Residue, then its C-alpha position, 0 to 999 in steps of 0.5 A: x150422951x157422948x162427950x166431945x173429944x179434942x186432940x191438940x197438935x203433936x200430942x201423944x194422946x193423938x197417937x194413943x187414940x189412933x191405936x185404941x181406935x182399932x181401925x174403926x174407920x178402916x173397917x168401914x172401908x174394908x170393901x174396896x170401891x168398885x164399879x162392878x155390882x158382883x164385887x159386893x155381896x147382897x147385904x143381909x143386915x149383919x154387915x157393919x155398913x148395913x146393920x141399921x138399914x131396914x133392907x126389906x124397905x129398900x124395894x129391891x135396890x140392895x139385891x138387884x130385883x129393882x128394875x128401872x121402869x122408865x117413869x122413875x124420875x124427871x130431872x130438870x136443870x136450870x142453869x145461868x148463862x155460861x154453864x154447860x149441861x151435857x148428857x154423857x155415857x159411862x165412858x166420859x172421863x169425869x164419871x167416877x173421877x170423884x170416887x167409885x161406888x163403895x156399896x152394892x146399891x151405889x154400884x147398881x146405880x152406876x151400872x144401871x143409869x142410861x145417861x149421866x148429867x154433867x153440869x160444868x162451870x168454866x174456870x174463873x166464872x163466878x155465878x150470881x144465881x144458883x144452878x137448880x137441879x129438880x129431881x121429881x119422882x113419878x112413881x117408878x124405879x130409877x137409877x141416876x148419875x149427876x156430875x157437878x164440875x167447877x173449873x179452877x177459881x170458879x164459884x157456884x151454888x147448886x140446889x138439888x131438890x128431890x120431890x115426888x114419889x120414887x124408888x131412886x138409887x143414884x151417885x152424885x160427883x162434885x169435882x172442884x178445880x184448884x181454888x174453886x168454891x162450891x156450895x151444894x144444897x141437897x133437899x130430900x122433900x120426898x112423898x111419904x112412900x119414896x125410897x132414896x139411896x145415894x152416894x155423894x162424892x166430892x173431890x176437893x182441889x188445891x186450896x178449894x172450898x166445898x160446902x154441902x148442906x143436906x136437908x132431909x124431911x120426906x121419904x119412907x127410907x132415905x140413906x145418903x153417903x156423903x164422902x170427901x177426898x182432897x186432891x191437893x193441899x189447902x182444901x176445905x170442906x164443910x158438911x152441914x146436915x138437917x133432918x126431921x124424922x117423923x113417925x115410921x121414917x128411916x133417915x140415915x146419913x153416913x159420912x166419910x172425910x178422908x184426909x189424905x193430903x196435908x194442911x186441909x180442913x174439915x168441919x161437920x155439923x149435923x142436927x136432927x129432930x125426931x117425933x112419933x113411933x118408930x121414927x129412926x135416925x142414923x148418923x155415922x160420921x167417919x174421919x180418917x187422917x192418913x199418915x201423909x195428912x200432916x197439918x190437918x184440922x178437923x171436927x165433927x158434931x152430931x146433935x139430936x132432939x127427941x120430941x116424943x116417945x117411940x123415936x130412936x137415934x143411932x149416932x156413931x162418930x169415929x175418928x182415926x188418926x195415923x199421924x200426930x202432926x195435926x192442928x187439931x181433931x175432935x168429935x162430939x155426939x149428943x141426943x136428948x129431949x127439950x132443955x127444961x131450963x130453956x123452957x122455964x126461962x121462956x115460960x117465966x117471961x110469959x111465953x106459952x108452953x107450946x110456943x116456947x117448945x117451938x122456939x127451942x126447936x127453931x133455935x136448934x136448927x137456926x144455925x144450919x138453915x142460915x148456912x143454905x144462903x138461898x132465900x127461897x129454900x130457907x123460907x121453904x124449910x122453915x115452913x116445913x119445920x113449922x108444919x112438922x112442929x104443929x103436929x107435935x108441940 
């Protein structure tokens, strides 16, 4: 178990940590972002960014042998009145504005998609209903690109729901104008054989607020790479994640929050439960506070609950600080089994052992489910958690 580390504003400890880190985050950013697939060598599993990923199960997404079939996924967008939905080409200025591909799969997705879907919310528009983007796999290979754009002071909730069976590589861009507020709920509820690799890029404008809730249940291999950059001062980002990794599944979440602008905030909380033989969850949390980012306030946490033998967790938080003039920074990571004291407390009050274990797991996830804010999605996810628990506890 890794203990939490907190670094107060202006302390010499902050500088010491920055030196001792030996540029751990910068090392992960060593390959310059690029749209060109050839700028990234084919990974072999020895690279830092690929060492946890089962490359042989990516079905050719990493080496260029996966060819789009035309029957990969079907995308349906349901948007309230006033929202613009467009299909655009690579020459559209909004494509890639939030961030370039940082690995070979993301570059392959960029070079192979036919049309990108752009959903735009006009400035000062406050939506009362969520935008729903349904991505349903139809059994083939697909590459995609999605852009969500909010004008200045606009407010919106977007639900991106992945279901069915597919081999999908995609990039998703979130563009937040100054003062905008965007909540995104990305649900990975794939069938058992699906493969999903995606890079999520958020560009947060001045005084804008970005909240991301990533929920991963299904799929054979799911590897997501959320990244946040700030376009101006005063931006805030909250990254929440919930995953339930079953027998044989590989679920990997690799995050980077790049604080390059002063007086911005970020908060990262990811929680996962694992059960069954060869269930494997990977969480990499990188936070970089650049020299110009004075007044930064950031924290990241990952918690994992192992329900059965045979499951494996790799959790690696990294914090790199290039200035001592910060409000605060810290990270924490912990992996363990059921809390015996909690179980004893419930059982001593007449709660059967099986129900007590379910209550503990539900409580473990409760704070993250509540962050979703979309009633039907919350109810569906609670039902999924119950179904997963019914197979174990």
